[in-house]
N, C-alpha and C positions, 0 to 999 in steps of 0.2 A: 742627659739629653744627647740626643742623636744629631750630629752635625748635619748642616741643610747641605744636599748635593748643588756644587755648582758646576760650570763646565768654561775653560778656559779656550776662545776660540780665536787663533789670531794672538793678538794684547788686547781681548777684553773679558772679563769673568761675568759670565751671565746665570741668572738665574732662572732656568726652565719651570720651574712650577708654579701656579701662580701663588697658589697659599706660601710657599716659602719668601716670594719674593715679594707679597703684602707683609707679611710681616716684618721683613728686612727692613721696606719702603718707610712701614710706620714707625720703626725706632729713627728712624733717619739717615739708612743709608741707600746708597746707589741714586740714580736717575732710570728714571722710564726712557725707553725708544721709542718713542710715537707709530713708527711703521710700521716696528717690530712688534711692540707691546710686551716688550722685554725689558727685565730689569737689569741694570748692568752695573759694575760696581767699579769704581778705580781703584788703582794699584793701593792705595795706602789704604783704604777701607779694606780691600781683601785679602792684604798684609795682617790688616789689624785683626779680621774675624776670622782667619787662619789661627793665627795665635791663641787666641781666644778660644780658639774650637767650638767655634758656632757656624762655620761651613768648611766644608771640605771643596777643592779644588779639582776636576780632572782633565785631564788635558782631550782636548778633542781628537788627535790625531792617532795619540797610543792609546785612550781610556784607560790611562795611569794616574793612580791619586799621586798629585804632586804636594811636596812638603815644603814647610814654610822657606826654608832656605832654596829650596829649587825657583820656588817661583821669587823671590830675593833676588837671586843671580841671574835670571832671564833677559838678556839683550834686548826687551821692548820697552813699554811704558809700565811693566812690572818694576823697572830702575827705580830706585830711590833715590838716584846720587842728586844733590842740589843743585847742580850745574842744568840739569833737565828740568828744573822748574824756579831756578832764578830769575829777574826781571831786567 
């Protein structure tokens, strides 16, 4: 199965194709942005789905496909350091 194409826009991973967005949403991934009617994935979802080869993430600025390690090392919400999420 071919991975679903997604786009990294600033610090959000967006699923632009409606059919793909519906498929992921029905499987329990992502949240819908009401005003934009787009599915966005959080950092953990995106990393998990990339690792499982379910999605491919393309950087909006460079148009280059990003690897798991590149996403993991991004200094944005893609960071999974526990301090960023601890209460």
